[in-house]
Structures are given as C-alpha cells and as structure tokens.
N, C-alpha and C positions, 0 to 999 in steps of 0.2 A: 763498674761498667763488664755489660758480655762482649766479647771481643765483636760480638757485630755491629753493635754500635761504635766500639772507636775504629772500626773499620769504616763506617761513616764518615767518622771525623777526616781522618785520615784523609781517605779520597775528595771529601767535599776541602778540605784546606789544599791539598795538591792540585786542584782545579783552582782555586782561587789564587797560587802562585803561579801557576802558569798563566791565567789570565792576566795577571800584574806584571808581568815579564814581557810576556806578548804589549800592554800597550804601552808600557814605558821602554820598550827596545828603538824606534826611533827618535824618541826624546832624549836617552843619552849614549847613546854609539851613533857614530857619527864613517861615513867612508865605508861600509860596510863592516864595519868594526864594534863588533856588540860590546866591548868591554871598553873601547875607548875613551869615555868618562874618566873612568879610574887611572890611564896612564897621561889622563890629560891635568888631573889631581897630581899625582904625583911629581911633577915637573917644577909646579910651585910649592911643594912641600919639601920637596929636593928627597923623595923615598923612591920605595917600590909602589908599583897598583896596589900589589898587594896590602903591602902597610897602608896605603891609602881608605880602602876597601874596609878594613879592619877599624881604621877611625871614624869612617863612617857608621858605620855597622856600631859602634859604641853607644852612638845617641840612645839607640831603639833598645837596646839593650841595659842601658843606666835605665830606662822611663819604665819600663816590663820590669824590671829588679824591683823598683821603688814600688812598683804597684803591687806587686807581690809581699814585699817586706809590710805594706801599710792594710796587705788583707784585702784590698780593692775587691769586690764582684768584678765577675764578668763582665767587661763589655766591649762595644766597636775597638775602641783601644786596644786592650788585649790580641785580636784574630789581625790588629794591623800591625802590630809591635812583630806577633809572631809570623804573618807572612813575611814583612821586611828580612826579621834574622834569615829565616829558612831561604828566602831570594840572597840573601848576599850570602850565604853559603856557598850555594850553587854558583854564583858568580864567583868567589874566590876558587870552588874547584874549577871551573872554565879557565883563568888565569893561572892557575897552578899547573896544569896542565898545558896550556898553551905556551908557559915557561922552559917544559921540559923539551917541545919540539924544536 
C-alpha cells in the first residue's frame, strides 16, 4: 500500500471517529460532562470509570478479534468495531487526563 493511500484511509477513519463522537456526545454525556456515562456505569459495577470503559470496549475487541481469526473479509462490521475501539481509546485518554487534574 502506498503512503498516499494509507493517509487517505487514516484521514477517512479519523473523520468517521469524529463524526461518531459528535453524534453520541449528547446521548451518553449529561450535565456538560462528556464522560459521565462511564462514571455512572462504574457506580453500578463498583469500579473506576476507566475500568468501566475497558469492560465496554472488550465487546468490540472480542468481535474484531474473532473476525480476524476467522479470516472474514473486510465489511462494515470491521469499520464499526475499529471506529468504536479508537473512540473508546480517545475517551479513555480523556478519563485519564481528567483524573490527573
């Protein structure tokens, strides 16, 4: 794959990540806190917001891993899992930085 083609893939993926994060911002956050859903989940699971997030990302990771192991062809599911995993990692970074404040 040429560097140019790979850059196109990266730019398209990042645009999709931003779009999904924007669409879900109002669904999952509350009271002006974008990360509130992880804080709510951790109360019910008696853990940290970061651990709650890691538990949620596990579903996408497992599905993606299974598809790779089964050598399934690239389809929209791959794109969804990859996008969700990238977004969870960005949200985790937010949680980690907030924790340090």
